[in-house]
Backbone bond lengths (Angstrom), bond angles and torsions (degrees), N, CA, C in turn:
res aa  C-N    CA-C-N  psi(-1)  N-CA   C-N-CA  omega(-1)  CA-C   N-CA-C  phi
1 M - - - 1.466 - - 1.533 109.51 -
2 E 1.330 115.66 125.62 1.460 120.23 -176.79 1.525 110.76 -69.11
3 R 1.310 115.15 133.77 1.465 120.81 178.89 1.531 109.77 -82.48
4 I 1.333 116.15 148.52 1.463 122.44 -178.43 1.524 108.36 -116.65
5 G 1.329 116.73 123.29 1.459 120.50 179.85 1.516 111.65 -75.63
6 L 1.330 117.02 129.82 1.464 122.06 -178.22 1.518 111.08 -139.94
7 S 1.315 116.29 127.22 1.463 122.58 170.87 1.520 108.51 -107.78
8 V 1.313 117.16 124.63 1.465 122.01 175.72 1.528 107.26 -97.55
9 V 1.321 116.57 114.71 1.462 122.25 -176.62 1.524 108.85 -102.49
10 V 1.329 115.85 120.97 1.466 121.78 -176.06 1.524 109.42 -122.59
11 P 1.345 119.27 107.54 1.466 120.23 171.92 1.523 109.49 -74.09
12 L 1.319 116.37 139.07 1.466 120.65 -174.22 1.520 109.97 -128.38
13 Y 1.343 114.89 124.13 1.463 118.97 173.01 1.519 108.56 -146.83
14 N 1.323 115.99 108.10 1.469 122.63 176.05 1.531 112.45 51.02
15 E 1.336 115.67 55.18 1.469 121.27 179.79 1.527 111.14 -124.39
16 T 1.334 116.12 43.01 1.463 119.39 179.93 1.526 111.80 -54.68
17 A 1.312 116.90 -40.83 1.464 120.68 -174.27 1.527 112.67 -68.64
18 G 1.335 117.47 -29.60 1.459 119.02 -172.56 1.508 116.71 -110.71
19 I 1.331 118.82 -18.14 1.466 120.07 -170.75 1.530 112.75 -65.81
20 G 1.324 118.50 -33.74 1.462 120.18 178.71 1.515 111.78 -61.38
21 A 1.337 116.91 -44.49 1.464 120.96 178.83 1.525 111.03 -65.90
22 T 1.339 116.54 -36.04 1.468 120.15 177.33 1.522 110.87 -61.38
23 L 1.327 116.76 -48.24 1.458 120.58 -179.71 1.531 111.31 -64.71
24 D 1.324 116.97 -39.81 1.471 120.13 177.18 1.531 110.44 -59.44
25 S 1.339 116.39 -41.42 1.463 119.77 -178.01 1.527 111.48 -67.61
26 I 1.339 117.38 -34.75 1.468 120.47 175.96 1.518 109.83 -64.85
27 D 1.316 116.52 -45.48 1.463 120.66 179.00 1.534 111.12 -56.56
28 R 1.333 116.16 -46.84 1.464 119.92 -178.46 1.526 111.41 -64.39
29 A 1.333 116.61 -43.24 1.463 120.02 -177.23 1.520 111.89 -67.70
30 V 1.333 117.19 -40.13 1.472 120.96 178.10 1.523 109.89 -65.01
31 T 1.323 117.03 -43.04 1.471 121.09 179.85 1.518 110.94 -63.86
32 A 1.339 117.08 -42.27 1.462 120.95 -178.94 1.522 111.82 -67.24
33 A 1.324 116.73 -34.16 1.466 120.13 -177.01 1.516 112.27 -73.90
34 E 1.325 118.08 -31.98 1.459 125.78 176.84 1.527 114.15 68.73
35 R 1.315 118.89 -37.46 1.464 121.30 -171.08 1.522 113.88 -80.37
36 F 1.331 117.33 -13.20 1.460 118.85 -172.07 1.530 112.18 -89.85
37 D 1.331 114.44 129.85 1.459 122.23 166.31 1.526 105.33 -91.84
38 A 1.322 116.52 95.33 1.460 120.90 -164.77 1.524 112.90 -110.00
39 E 1.317 113.90 158.09 1.455 123.78 169.68 1.524 107.36 -140.14
40 I 1.324 116.26 155.94 1.466 121.98 175.78 1.523 107.83 -116.35
41 V 1.336 115.51 128.94 1.461 121.36 176.96 1.526 107.48 -119.09
42 V 1.321 116.38 108.63 1.466 121.74 177.92 1.528 107.79 -99.51
43 V 1.331 115.96 129.87 1.463 120.93 179.08 1.522 108.51 -112.56
44 D 1.324 115.87 108.48 1.469 121.48 178.79 1.524 108.80 -79.53
45 D 1.326 115.57 111.77 1.466 121.78 -175.31 1.532 110.52 -91.39
46 G 1.331 116.62 58.78 1.453 120.22 176.66 1.512 114.03 69.12
47 S 1.326 117.85 36.51 1.471 120.88 -179.83 1.527 111.01 -59.92
48 T 1.334 114.76 149.46 1.461 120.45 177.59 1.528 111.52 -111.32
49 D 1.326 116.53 7.51 1.467 120.29 178.42 1.540 109.14 -111.58
50 D 1.322 117.04 -159.31 1.464 121.06 -175.76 1.526 112.78 -99.30
51 G 1.327 117.46 18.21 1.458 120.32 -176.35 1.516 113.11 -58.81
52 R 1.322 117.12 -41.68 1.463 119.47 -178.99 1.524 110.97 -63.46
53 A 1.318 117.35 -39.36 1.463 120.48 178.43 1.525 110.99 -64.05
54 V 1.338 117.08 -36.93 1.461 120.91 177.08 1.523 109.77 -62.16
55 V 1.338 116.71 -43.41 1.460 120.77 -179.81 1.527 110.43 -64.42
56 E 1.316 116.77 -46.62 1.468 120.68 -175.79 1.529 112.50 -65.61
57 S 1.320 116.76 -23.84 1.473 119.61 179.20 1.526 112.40 -97.58
58 H 1.337 116.57 3.91 1.468 119.70 -176.75 1.527 110.37 -74.15
59 P 1.341 117.93 126.04 1.466 121.18 -178.08 1.524 112.29 -84.41
60 S 1.323 117.11 69.96 1.457 120.68 -174.09 1.525 111.93 -86.03
61 P 1.351 117.46 137.61 1.466 120.04 172.40 1.523 111.81 -75.08
62 V 1.332 116.26 -11.66 1.465 122.14 178.83 1.525 108.02 -96.36
63 P 1.346 119.04 132.23 1.466 120.35 177.47 1.524 111.39 -52.56
64 L 1.331 116.01 132.76 1.463 121.29 -172.21 1.518 110.04 -131.95
65 R 1.329 115.93 132.09 1.463 121.81 175.15 1.523 109.33 -123.10
66 V 1.318 116.01 148.03 1.456 121.39 176.32 1.525 108.53 -120.05
67 L 1.329 115.59 123.25 1.458 121.85 173.10 1.520 107.98 -104.68
68 A 1.315 117.01 153.42 1.467 120.30 -179.89 1.519 109.27 -131.64
69 Q 1.331 115.46 142.17 1.457 121.41 175.39 1.520 108.53 -146.93
70 A 1.328 116.04 159.45 1.462 119.92 171.72 1.524 108.31 -64.08
71 N 1.313 116.85 155.28 1.459 120.84 -176.22 1.528 111.46 -60.16
72 R 1.333 115.60 111.19 1.460 121.70 -179.95 1.525 111.55 -128.56
73 G 1.323 117.08 1.71 1.451 120.44 177.30 1.514 113.38 99.70
74 R 1.335 114.43 164.49 1.465 120.90 -174.54 1.523 112.52 -64.28
75 F 1.336 117.63 -37.67 1.463 119.78 -179.88 1.516 111.37 -59.61
76 E 1.330 116.78 -48.16 1.461 119.94 -178.49 1.526 111.22 -69.15
77 A 1.326 117.43 -32.10 1.467 119.83 175.97 1.523 110.41 -65.72
78 R 1.326 116.67 -42.39 1.463 119.57 177.60 1.530 111.02 -65.18
79 R 1.334 116.29 -41.18 1.453 118.77 178.70 1.536 111.03 -59.73
80 A 1.331 115.89 -43.92 1.461 120.12 178.93 1.523 110.85 -61.79
81 G 1.332 116.45 -40.89 1.453 119.93 178.93 1.518 112.58 -66.14
82 L 1.330 116.67 -41.02 1.458 120.74 177.88 1.524 111.18 -62.35
83 E 1.318 115.84 -42.69 1.455 119.68 -179.06 1.529 111.49 -67.35
84 A 1.323 116.60 -31.63 1.470 120.37 -179.76 1.522 112.60 -84.06
85 A 1.331 117.53 -18.24 1.465 121.26 -177.79 1.529 110.49 -63.17
86 T 1.323 116.35 147.58 1.466 120.84 -176.14 1.529 113.03 -119.27
87 R 1.322 118.29 1.35 1.460 120.62 -175.86 1.533 111.14 -104.71
88 E 1.335 115.10 166.76 1.473 121.64 -176.26 1.522 112.14 -68.14
89 Y 1.335 116.40 -39.19 1.461 121.64 -178.59 1.527 109.89 -111.62
90 V 1.338 114.34 154.41 1.457 120.25 178.52 1.524 108.95 -130.14
91 L 1.315 115.52 137.16 1.458 121.91 167.99 1.519 107.42 -110.34
92 L 1.327 116.62 115.34 1.456 121.21 171.90 1.525 107.57 -84.43
93 L 1.309 116.70 126.44 1.467 120.79 -178.69 1.514 108.87 -142.41
94 D 1.328 116.45 124.12 1.453 120.11 -179.25 1.522 111.36 -74.26
95 A 1.321 115.78 146.67 1.456 121.10 172.25 1.526 108.50 -64.26
96 G 1.318 116.47 139.82 1.462 119.93 -177.49 1.517 113.07 91.91
97 V 1.346 117.19 -8.05 1.458 122.51 175.17 1.521 107.63 -107.14
98 T 1.315 118.08 138.07 1.461 120.79 -179.64 1.525 110.27 -111.75
99 L 1.322 114.86 143.01 1.458 122.49 -179.33 1.525 108.71 -90.52
100 E 1.326 116.31 135.86 1.459 119.19 176.07 1.532 109.55 -66.67
101 S 1.311 116.94 146.60 1.464 121.87 -171.18 1.525 113.58 -59.73
102 D 1.331 118.04 -34.83 1.464 121.13 -176.97 1.529 113.02 -93.54
103 A 1.327 118.05 4.53 1.468 120.48 -172.31 1.524 112.42 -62.48
104 L 1.322 117.47 -47.67 1.465 119.73 -176.92 1.529 111.55 -74.10
105 R 1.311 117.85 -30.29 1.464 119.67 175.52 1.537 109.33 -64.03
106 F 1.315 116.98 -40.73 1.467 121.11 177.55 1.525 110.36 -61.03
107 V 1.339 117.05 -46.81 1.463 120.76 -178.89 1.527 110.91 -64.54
108 A 1.324 117.50 -40.48 1.466 120.68 -179.31 1.532 110.75 -58.33
109 E 1.318 116.69 -40.12 1.461 120.49 178.68 1.525 111.36 -67.21
110 R 1.331 117.14 -35.98 1.466 120.15 -178.23 1.527 112.06 -77.80
111 L 1.315 116.91 -23.97 1.465 119.26 176.83 1.522 110.94 -59.75
112 D 1.321 117.25 -32.55 1.459 121.07 178.04 1.527 111.71 -64.91
113 E 1.338 116.39 -20.85 1.466 121.21 177.91 1.527 111.67 -93.72
114 G 1.325 116.91 4.70 1.456 120.71 178.94 1.522 113.75 84.92
115 E 1.330 117.70 9.04 1.466 122.03 -179.07 1.528 107.70 -95.13
116 D 1.343 116.04 95.79 1.468 119.14 -169.26 1.524 114.35 -117.25
117 V 1.342 117.79 13.38 1.467 121.49 175.13 1.518 107.78 -126.52
118 W 1.339 116.75 120.05 1.460 120.78 -173.26 1.522 111.17 -134.94
119 N 1.310 115.21 127.39 1.469 121.79 172.24 1.523 108.16 -95.89
120 G 1.323 117.20 132.31 1.451 120.65 -178.31 1.523 112.66 -66.27
121 H 1.312 115.87 136.99 1.466 122.82 171.76 1.526 106.98 -81.45
122 A 1.323 117.48 113.25 1.465 121.31 -174.21 1.526 111.18 -85.88
123 V 1.317 114.93 127.74 1.458 122.15 176.20 1.527 107.72 -107.19
124 L 1.330 117.42 123.01 1.462 121.37 177.96 1.516 109.55 -84.88
125 T 1.319 116.50 132.24 1.461 120.22 -179.22 1.521 110.82 -97.21
126 G 1.318 115.13 152.52 1.456 120.49 172.16 1.510 113.58 91.62
127 E 1.314 114.25 -178.48 1.457 123.20 179.07 1.522 108.14 -129.13
128 G 1.301 115.86 -179.80 1.453 120.29 173.94 1.506 114.00 107.19
129 L 1.319 114.58 179.03 1.455 124.48 -172.05 1.522 112.59 -54.37
130 Y 1.332 116.87 -50.69 1.465 120.78 -171.71 1.530 111.44 -73.40
131 V 1.319 117.50 -40.16 1.465 120.24 177.82 1.524 110.23 -62.69
132 R 1.328 116.77 -43.77 1.466 120.17 179.84 1.534 111.16 -63.23
133 F 1.323 116.57 -38.21 1.467 119.97 177.93 1.525 110.49 -57.07
134 W 1.338 117.71 -48.78 1.464 120.93 -177.34 1.522 111.51 -69.48
135 Q 1.315 117.70 -31.12 1.462 119.38 175.91 1.525 110.88 -64.56
136 V 1.328 117.08 -39.49 1.465 119.99 177.38 1.527 110.54 -66.40
137 I 1.335 117.28 -42.37 1.468 121.15 177.50 1.530 110.06 -54.44
138 D 1.323 116.82 -46.97 1.465 120.67 -179.43 1.523 111.52 -60.11
139 H 1.314 116.74 -43.55 1.464 119.90 -177.46 1.525 111.74 -71.93
140 L 1.305 118.09 -32.39 1.462 120.03 177.77 1.521 111.70 -74.18
141 A 1.320 116.90 -41.08 1.468 120.29 -175.92 1.524 112.69 -81.96
142 F 1.348 116.64 -34.56 1.465 120.26 -172.28 1.524 110.91 -132.42
143 G 1.328 116.03 44.05 1.452 120.74 -173.77 1.515 114.16 -58.34
144 G 1.337 117.91 -32.62 1.458 120.27 -179.16 1.509 112.97 -59.24
145 Y 1.332 116.67 -30.61 1.468 120.27 176.46 1.529 111.03 -102.15
146 A 1.326 117.85 -45.31 1.464 120.60 -174.98 1.517 112.27 -62.56
147 D 1.333 117.94 -31.81 1.462 120.52 178.76 1.526 111.87 -77.00
148 D 1.321 116.81 -18.34 1.466 121.28 -178.69 1.531 109.69 -147.00
149 P 1.342 118.25 70.77 1.467 120.14 -178.98 1.528 110.63 -60.46
150 R 1.330 115.88 132.47 1.459 121.04 -174.55 1.519 108.79 -161.49
151 T 1.313 116.63 169.18 1.454 120.49 174.73 1.520 108.77 -80.16
152 T 1.321 115.67 116.78 1.459 120.77 -178.05 1.524 108.48 -153.86
153 S 1.304 116.70 -174.68 1.462 120.20 179.35 1.515 109.33 -146.72
154 F 1.321 115.55 162.76 1.460 120.39 177.85 1.520 109.28 -145.69
155 G 1.323 114.37 153.45 1.452 121.47 176.70 1.507 110.17 -114.60
156 V 1.313 116.35 -163.26 1.456 119.59 -175.10 1.528 111.41 -68.54
157 A 1.336 118.28 -28.98 1.469 120.72 -179.18 1.527 111.73 -66.90
158 E 1.351 116.85 -34.72 1.475 120.62 -178.84 1.519 111.88 -102.28
159 F 1.301 116.80 10.65 1.465 122.76 -167.86 1.526 113.24 -52.97
160 D 1.316 118.34 -46.98 1.466 121.29 -173.42 1.521 113.29 -80.88
161 R 1.332 117.30 3.20 1.464 120.20 -179.36 1.527 112.83 -103.97
162 F 1.330 116.18 6.13 1.457 120.35 -179.83 1.518 110.26 -126.38
163 P 1.331 117.45 145.64 1.475 119.43 173.35 1.519 108.96 -67.23
164 K 1.325 115.51 141.49 1.459 118.86 -177.06 1.513 109.91 -158.53
165 G 1.319 116.36 163.05 1.447 119.68 176.55 1.510 110.69 168.47
166 T 1.307 115.85 155.35 1.460 120.57 177.06 1.522 111.49 -86.02
167 T 1.317 117.21 9.93 1.465 121.68 172.57 1.526 110.67 -57.81
168 C 1.323 116.21 -38.01 1.466 122.74 176.74 1.521 106.58 -149.37
169 F 1.336 116.33 101.91 1.461 119.95 -171.89 1.524 109.37 -146.77
170 F 1.327 115.92 129.05 1.463 123.60 -176.34 1.522 109.00 -115.62
171 A 1.337 116.98 130.82 1.460 120.26 -179.60 1.523 109.66 -165.68
172 P 1.331 117.29 164.26 1.466 118.88 172.50 1.529 110.66 -59.73
173 R 1.303 116.20 138.91 1.466 120.48 -178.97 1.525 111.53 -57.84
174 A 1.338 117.21 -41.92 1.466 120.48 -177.98 1.524 111.15 -61.24
175 L 1.334 117.23 -39.00 1.457 121.18 179.62 1.530 110.88 -65.90
176 L 1.338 116.54 -42.34 1.461 120.36 179.23 1.528 111.38 -67.08
177 L 1.319 117.02 -39.65 1.467 119.52 177.70 1.520 111.01 -62.15
178 D 1.338 117.37 -40.57 1.472 120.32 177.40 1.529 110.95 -63.67
179 A 1.333 116.86 -41.07 1.469 120.32 -179.44 1.522 111.08 -67.43
180 V 1.318 116.76 -38.49 1.465 120.65 177.49 1.528 110.32 -66.50
181 A 1.329 117.38 -39.25 1.461 120.66 178.51 1.522 111.41 -64.54
182 A 1.345 117.31 -31.02 1.467 121.36 -179.92 1.523 112.64 -85.52
183 F 1.316 117.22 -4.45 1.471 121.92 -175.84 1.517 111.58 -61.02
184 R 1.323 116.02 134.48 1.460 122.53 175.75 1.529 108.55 -134.69
185 T 1.300 116.05 141.62 1.462 121.88 176.90 1.514 109.68 -132.62
186 A 1.318 115.42 151.08 1.464 120.03 176.54 1.514 111.92 -80.06
187 Y 1.334 116.91 -8.53 1.456 121.21 -174.74 1.526 111.29 -99.70
188 A 1.313 116.07 144.92 1.466 120.58 177.84 1.528 111.14 -71.82
189 D 1.319 117.41 -32.68 1.459 123.00 -178.35 1.527 109.08 -104.97
190 T 1.336 117.29 111.03 1.464 120.43 -175.68 1.529 113.01 -69.02
191 R 1.321 118.59 -8.53 1.467 119.17 175.39 1.521 111.38 -64.00
192 H 1.333 116.95 -23.37 1.461 120.86 -179.48 1.525 112.35 -101.40
193 A 1.322 117.63 -0.66 1.460 121.41 -173.34 1.521 112.09 -76.75
194 N 1.323 115.65 160.21 1.455 121.08 170.93 1.526 107.15 -80.42
195 D 1.321 116.40 106.62 1.464 120.43 -174.88 1.523 112.20 -98.96
196 D 1.336 117.19 12.28 1.454 122.46 176.66 1.532 111.66 -107.11
197 T 1.324 115.13 -67.11 1.458 121.60 -168.34 1.523 114.01 -57.36
198 P 1.348 121.06 -51.35 1.470 118.99 -177.87 1.530 112.78 -61.65
199 I 1.325 116.84 -39.40 1.464 120.14 -179.71 1.525 110.76 -65.74
200 L 1.321 116.59 -47.28 1.457 119.58 -176.58 1.517 111.80 -72.36
201 R 1.330 118.34 -29.01 1.470 120.04 174.79 1.531 110.22 -64.28
202 T 1.327 115.95 -38.75 1.464 120.09 176.20 1.523 110.81 -63.17
203 V 1.335 116.45 -43.08 1.463 120.76 178.11 1.528 110.15 -61.79
204 A 1.332 116.90 -46.15 1.463 121.19 -176.56 1.522 112.25 -64.07
205 A 1.334 117.30 -27.33 1.460 120.33 177.75 1.525 111.98 -72.06
206 R 1.327 116.26 -18.07 1.472 120.55 -176.64 1.528 113.02 -108.02
207 R 1.321 116.70 -27.74 1.456 120.42 -172.22 1.527 108.80 -152.04
208 P 1.343 119.61 140.48 1.466 119.82 174.38 1.528 110.69 -60.29
209 I 1.324 115.98 139.53 1.462 121.65 174.45 1.523 107.86 -99.14
210 N 1.313 116.08 123.64 1.462 121.53 -179.67 1.525 110.00 -93.62
211 I 1.322 115.00 151.11 1.457 120.82 176.72 1.522 108.00 -145.93
212 S 1.332 116.10 143.76 1.462 120.03 -177.44 1.517 110.11 -164.45
213 P 1.341 117.39 146.95 1.469 119.63 171.37 1.526 112.10 -60.94
214 G 1.336 117.15 -17.17 1.456 119.95 177.70 1.515 113.43 -70.88
215 F 1.332 116.26 -23.52 1.467 121.35 176.32 1.523 106.50 -114.12
216 A 1.318 115.75 88.35 1.455 120.82 -168.98 1.517 112.16 -123.95
217 C 1.320 113.98 152.88 1.463 121.76 173.15 1.518 108.45 -131.39
218 V 1.309 115.60 159.77 1.465 121.36 -179.62 1.519 108.44 -107.85
219 Y 1.319 114.99 124.02 1.464 122.04 -176.82 1.518 109.04 -114.05
220 R 1.320 116.22 132.42 1.460 120.52 -179.73 1.530 109.64 -103.42
221 P 1.335 117.95 104.70 1.466 119.68 -178.65 1.524 112.14 -71.71
222 R 1.330 114.99 163.12 1.471 119.96 177.20 1.523 109.40 -63.81
223 R 1.350 115.98 137.56 1.467 119.62 -174.34 1.517 112.59 -125.09
224 A 1.306 116.89 24.54 1.462 121.37 175.32 1.526 107.53 -142.95
225 L 1.329 116.57 157.40 1.453 120.54 -171.85 1.530 112.45 -62.26
226 G 1.342 117.51 -46.38 1.457 119.91 -177.99 1.519 113.05 -58.12
227 P 1.355 118.64 -55.45 1.466 119.78 177.43 1.528 113.11 -60.30
228 F 1.331 117.03 -35.62 1.463 120.91 178.55 1.529 110.82 -61.73
229 V 1.332 116.76 -45.79 1.466 121.02 -179.49 1.533 110.67 -65.38
230 R 1.334 116.63 -43.77 1.474 119.09 179.45 1.521 111.35 -63.27
231 H 1.327 115.75 -38.77 1.460 119.53 179.26 1.528 110.75 -66.62
232 A 1.329 117.08 -41.90 1.466 120.43 178.26 1.525 111.21 -62.89
233 F 1.325 117.07 -40.07 1.460 121.44 178.01 1.536 110.22 -62.17
234 H 1.334 116.23 -44.45 1.467 120.70 178.41 1.522 110.83 -63.23
235 R 1.324 116.97 -42.59 1.467 119.97 179.87 1.521 111.33 -63.34
236 G 1.321 117.28 -34.82 1.459 119.55 175.95 1.516 112.02 -64.18
237 T 1.330 115.77 -40.85 1.461 120.67 179.48 1.522 111.14 -63.32
238 V 1.328 117.19 -48.13 1.464 119.72 -177.98 1.529 111.46 -74.71
239 F 1.340 117.64 -22.88 1.464 120.78 178.55 1.524 110.30 -62.04
240 V 1.304 116.73 -42.12 1.470 120.25 179.05 1.517 110.51 -62.90
241 D 1.320 117.02 -42.19 1.462 120.41 -178.59 1.525 111.52 -69.63
242 G 1.320 117.45 -38.00 1.457 120.04 -176.52 1.510 114.50 -83.59
243 H 1.350 117.27 -31.07 1.464 120.24 -173.35 1.524 113.62 -119.04
244 G 1.321 117.25 0.98 1.460 119.42 174.32 1.520 110.54 -82.71
245 R 1.337 115.24 45.04 1.462 123.54 -177.61 1.524 107.79 -134.36
246 P 1.324 117.90 140.64 1.475 120.43 -175.23 1.517 114.20 -57.92
247 E 1.332 119.19 -25.48 1.460 120.61 -177.39 1.524 112.95 -74.15
248 S 1.330 118.61 -12.97 1.458 121.72 -179.88 1.523 110.80 -87.43
249 R 1.325 116.83 140.71 1.464 119.32 176.63 1.523 111.58 -71.17
250 F 1.344 116.92 -13.35 1.458 120.84 177.64 1.533 112.13 -91.88
251 F 1.319 117.31 1.35 1.466 120.59 -178.76 1.532 112.47 -57.99
252 P 1.355 119.84 -45.60 1.471 118.50 177.59 1.526 113.13 -58.69
253 L 1.340 116.54 -34.46 1.465 120.19 178.24 1.526 110.48 -65.00
254 V 1.344 116.94 -41.97 1.465 120.46 178.94 1.519 110.24 -62.69
255 V 1.327 116.22 -45.16 1.468 120.38 -178.60 1.525 110.91 -62.97
256 A 1.341 116.74 -43.26 1.462 120.36 -176.65 1.519 112.43 -72.36
257 F 1.323 117.00 -28.12 1.466 120.27 -174.21 1.519 112.83 -56.97
258 F 1.319 118.12 -43.89 1.465 120.12 -170.25 1.533 113.03 -68.38
259 P 1.335 120.73 -48.44 1.466 117.44 176.45 1.534 113.32 -66.23
260 V 1.334 116.60 -35.71 1.471 119.54 -179.36 1.520 110.70 -67.38
261 S 1.331 117.01 -45.59 1.462 119.74 -179.33 1.524 111.67 -69.30
262 A 1.331 116.88 -34.42 1.468 119.69 176.78 1.520 110.61 -65.12
263 A 1.330 116.72 -42.44 1.476 120.27 178.54 1.528 110.51 -64.00
264 A 1.347 116.95 -39.62 1.465 120.37 178.48 1.524 110.49 -63.89
265 A 1.335 117.17 -40.69 1.465 120.49 -179.93 1.528 110.87 -64.64
266 V 1.326 116.88 -40.56 1.467 120.44 177.61 1.527 109.92 -63.81
267 G 1.338 116.41 -42.76 1.457 120.04 179.73 1.517 112.22 -62.23
268 V 1.334 117.45 -42.01 1.465 121.52 179.57 1.525 110.24 -67.53
269 A 1.337 117.50 -36.43 1.466 120.44 178.58 1.525 110.96 -63.65
270 R 1.319 115.82 -35.91 1.473 119.70 -179.29 1.532 111.70 -81.36
271 R 1.332 115.77 -36.56 1.462 120.59 -178.99 1.534 108.34 -132.15
272 P 1.317 117.98 90.30 1.469 121.28 -174.31 1.529 114.42 -55.78
273 L 1.315 117.92 -31.33 1.459 119.58 -179.87 1.527 112.26 -66.15
274 L 1.335 116.08 -16.24 1.457 119.37 177.77 1.529 111.33 -66.12
275 G 1.348 117.17 -29.08 1.458 121.01 -178.67 1.514 112.77 -59.39
276 P 1.353 118.94 -57.08 1.465 119.60 178.09 1.523 112.95 -58.95
277 A 1.336 116.05 -35.04 1.466 118.73 179.64 1.526 111.17 -65.18
278 L 1.330 116.50 -41.16 1.464 120.30 178.56 1.528 111.00 -64.59
279 L 1.333 116.67 -41.56 1.459 119.97 -179.35 1.530 111.43 -66.76
280 L 1.333 116.63 -40.15 1.461 119.48 176.80 1.525 111.06 -65.43
281 G 1.331 115.95 -39.21 1.456 119.90 176.94 1.523 111.73 -63.66
282 L 1.332 116.11 -39.75 1.460 120.50 178.11 1.522 110.66 -64.20
283 A 1.333 116.80 -42.76 1.462 120.27 178.43 1.531 110.69 -61.96
284 A 1.328 116.81 -41.07 1.469 120.59 179.43 1.528 110.87 -64.66
285 C 1.333 116.56 -42.62 1.471 120.42 178.75 1.523 110.88 -64.82
286 A 1.336 117.07 -38.61 1.462 121.01 178.79 1.523 110.24 -64.32
287 G 1.327 116.46 -43.96 1.461 119.60 178.11 1.516 112.05 -61.52
288 A 1.341 116.29 -39.74 1.462 120.34 178.68 1.523 111.21 -66.78
289 A 1.345 116.84 -39.26 1.469 120.42 179.96 1.524 111.15 -63.87
290 A 1.348 116.47 -30.09 1.469 121.03 -177.33 1.529 112.00 -99.15
291 R 1.313 117.41 18.36 1.461 120.39 -172.10 1.533 113.31 -64.21
292 R 1.332 117.57 -22.79 1.453 119.75 -179.64 1.526 112.66 -85.79
293 R 1.301 116.44 -6.57 1.460 121.46 176.29 1.530 109.55 -85.49
294 P 1.326 118.63 165.32 1.473 119.81 174.46 1.527 110.78 -54.18
295 A 1.325 115.92 152.20 1.460 120.98 -174.68 1.522 112.45 -56.89
296 A 1.335 117.81 -40.18 1.465 120.67 -179.72 1.523 111.09 -63.69
297 D 1.353 117.10 -36.78 1.460 120.80 177.80 1.521 110.77 -66.61
298 A 1.332 116.41 -45.24 1.460 120.63 -178.78 1.528 111.25 -62.89
299 L 1.335 116.97 -41.34 1.459 120.22 179.25 1.528 111.25 -67.09
300 S 1.325 117.01 -39.91 1.463 120.77 178.11 1.519 110.56 -63.30
301 F 1.323 115.67 -42.87 1.459 120.24 -179.54 1.530 110.93 -65.36
302 A 1.329 116.28 -42.17 1.462 119.92 178.80 1.527 111.33 -64.81
303 A 1.323 117.38 -38.21 1.466 121.05 -178.12 1.524 112.04 -68.63
304 L 1.338 117.13 -39.66 1.462 120.35 -174.26 1.526 113.79 -94.12
305 A 1.323 117.63 -15.56 1.466 119.72 -176.68 1.527 113.08 -57.19
306 P 1.340 120.28 -44.46 1.474 118.63 178.68 1.527 112.89 -62.99
307 V 1.340 116.81 -39.33 1.467 120.66 178.60 1.525 109.99 -64.02
308 Y 1.323 115.09 -47.01 1.459 119.99 -179.31 1.532 110.66 -62.98
309 A 1.334 116.35 -43.23 1.469 120.49 -177.44 1.525 111.18 -62.23
310 L 1.332 117.49 -41.90 1.463 120.13 179.55 1.524 111.27 -64.81
311 A 1.347 116.44 -45.63 1.465 119.78 -178.92 1.523 111.25 -69.08
312 H 1.319 117.10 -43.44 1.463 121.32 179.39 1.529 110.49 -64.15
313 G 1.334 116.17 -41.57 1.458 119.93 178.52 1.515 112.25 -63.66
314 A 1.329 116.37 -41.36 1.469 119.48 176.54 1.527 110.01 -61.96
315 G 1.341 116.47 -39.10 1.456 120.14 177.09 1.517 112.08 -63.66
316 M 1.333 117.09 -36.97 1.465 119.79 178.20 1.525 111.42 -65.71
317 W 1.325 116.97 -39.28 1.473 119.34 175.78 1.522 110.56 -65.12
318 R 1.320 116.06 -37.62 1.464 118.49 175.15 1.535 110.28 -62.26
319 G 1.347 116.08 -41.72 1.453 120.04 178.40 1.518 112.03 -60.83
320 A 1.323 116.61 -41.02 1.463 119.75 177.84 1.523 111.07 -62.26
321 A 1.340 115.88 -40.39 1.468 119.59 178.28 1.528 111.19 -65.99
322 L 1.345 116.37 -39.94 1.458 119.27 178.81 1.529 111.20 -66.66
323 A 1.326 116.82 -38.16 1.457 119.93 178.35 1.519 111.10 -65.69
324 A 1.343 115.84 -41.08 1.470 119.03 177.56 1.511 110.65 -63.56
325 G 1.348 116.11 -41.32 1.464 119.39 177.87 1.514 112.44 -64.93
326 G 1.346 116.56 -36.48 1.459 120.25 177.97 1.516 111.84 -64.57
327 R 1.347 117.09 -39.14 1.463 119.63 178.51 1.513 111.67 -67.97
328 L 1.331 117.50 -36.06 1.449 120.49 179.66 1.534 111.89 -66.09
329 R 1.354 115.42 -29.53 1.474 119.07 -178.71 1.530 112.35 -78.93
330 R 1.328 116.57 -15.60 1.467 118.46 -176.59 1.523 110.45 -83.27
């Protein structure tokens, strides 16, 4: 049986709590697949916790290397890992995300069919308000797949209608290096850039991206208000960078957001009572949008939608400021 070279690239930044489970899941998946001649490349992106020590003491049966760099963001950490990788294929996997045990065995079988680009099917763990919120987001944004998870593929034409991300992504190393080389951001500091959408759009223009519940990872969403708000703010910032481009189906939404939100802010400044009314209206609209979901999901979505919208919107304004600053520096 022919062996398949695989480098698993894991960017690491302050993930002491999750990195051990991530490495354990890689070990299990590589062992179950049998066909992979694998290595793990962890890139410590200037962590300030003990995550690197956890990695260095991990008793992995898979050869493991740790690279270190000053904090430059996930994109640069992934680039460093890709450049250091020595195998034909690369699996990008975020620290804190765990790979399902049969995921690599599934991919190994599909490689024989010429299907060599795979986006991980993300499984959200747990219950509660925050998990339900993200489940509704997935079904609203990507209902064609989320309502019927299956083995399928998409290209650049269907790109924005499928869940995707470099959180868990398998592809030939050469293809990923080309996509990283073509990467462009409107921001001067790539730590704030959208490091998923532009790269994967480039990949999708060259090769179909496959997705399946058979190639799955487990993602642990934020489950407290503070982390939830910070995450929403970050997503707003990267949303502008990733979708403030004419090729995205969300581009009209980005363009419309700024005058609409500015007008709302002026209205609230003049009539403060308008603020609570707008938030209640947003919650009602969110509940109506999720009406086909279970009642607990719809209520969770309605409760958190105003919080998410405020944080995400603030992040989008930050993104606009970063883009303006990036243009001034050029």
